[in-house]
N, C-alpha and C positions, 0 to 999 in steps of 0.2 A: 727451689729456684736453681736452674741449671747454670753452671759456670761457663764463662766465655771460652770458645775454643782457642787453643794456643796456636793453631795454624789456620790459615784461610781454608774455607771449605770447598772451594772450587778446584778443579784440576785433578790430576792423578799422580804423576811422578815428576821428579826433577829432570828436566831435559834442557839441553843448551838452547834449543830453539824457542823455549818459553821467553827467553830474554832478547829475541830478535827485534821486537819493536823498540826496546831501549837502546840496542845497539845501532839501529838506523837513525834514531834521534841523535845519539852521540855523534855519529858520522856527519849528520846534517849540521849540528852545532859546530863541530870542528871545521867543516868546510866554510861555513859562514863566518867563523872567527878568523880564518887565515887567508881568505881571498884578498887580493890587492884593493879592489873596489869596496868602499864602505857600503854595505847593503842598504842602509836606511838614509843615505845622503840624498837620494832622489825624492824622499818624503820630507823635504825641508819645511813645508807649511804645517806639518803636524808637530805640535810641541812634544818633545821628549820621545820622538818615534824610536830612536835607538834603545832607549830604556824599556819602552813597551815591548820591543822585539826581544830583548833579553828576558824580561818577565815571562813572556808567552813561551819562549823556547824552554826555559828551565822549569816552568810549570808543567809543560808537556813531558819533559824528561822525568820529573818526580812522579807524575801519574803513571807513566809507562813503567818505571822501575817498581812501583808499588803493585801495579796490576800484574806485571810479569812475575814478581815474587809470590804473589797470591796463586797464580796459575802453577807455579813450580812447588807449591805447598811448603813455603818457608815459614818459619814462625813469624807471628805478627810483630814481635819486638825487632827481629832482624829486618823485616820489610821496612818498617819505619826508620830504623837506623840507617839502612842503606839509601832509602829514598831521600833522606835529609843530608847525610854526609857526602855521598858521592857527587851530587850536583854542586854542593858548596865547594868541595875540594877541586872538582873539575873546572868550575867557573873561575876559581882563583888561579888555577894553572893556566887556563886559556888566556886570562888577562895578562899574566906574567909573560907568556910566550908571545902575545901580540906586541910586546915591546920590541921584539927582534924582527917584526914583519911591518916595516914602514909601508904605507902611511898609517897603518894601524897603531894604536897607542894603548897603553895600560891605564885604565881608569878605575879607581876604587868605587865610583858610583855605578859603573857597569856591574861590578861584583855585588854591590848592594841590590841592584835590580835582579840579579841572578838569585840572590837569597830570598827576596820578596816573592819571586815567582816560585821558588822551591817551596816556601812556606804555604803559598796558596794551593799549589798542587797537592801537597801532603794533606792539607786541610780538606780539600775537595774529596780526596780519596778516603779520608777518615770518615766523612759524612756518608759517602757511598757505602763503605764497609759497615758502618753502624746500621744504616737503614737495611741493607741486605741481611745482616745477622739477625735483626729483629723479625724480618719476613721469614727466615728460616726457622726461628723459634715458634712462630705462629702456625707453621705447617703441621698437619696431624701426623703423629708418629705411627708407623705401621706396627 
């Protein structure tokens, strides 16, 4: 039985542009977090629209970080560590910074939504990674 690879099997070398999708998502999150208008205020009839927005944004960030790390051929342990810790720390930092940008406010429930989205994103990537590694094991070896 073959052991699991310590690095993702896609990609070739570490390059900064492998992380461009994650950087673009971070820029988008930063912009949406600091603009004066509250982005989800227009969606007043949807319950918890703000929290859903947080979950989707941080789920996308976690998936991008994991995928970008895989393309850059970083170890699987490092990929999951970064894909969990960076969104959690960044989400907390953005909530704290929002305190200084009225009418924005710092809410721990927003950070909780960030954490749930991060967990969902890492979970989805883990399932994807597991399914792809099983397909690779089933391919005939030359």
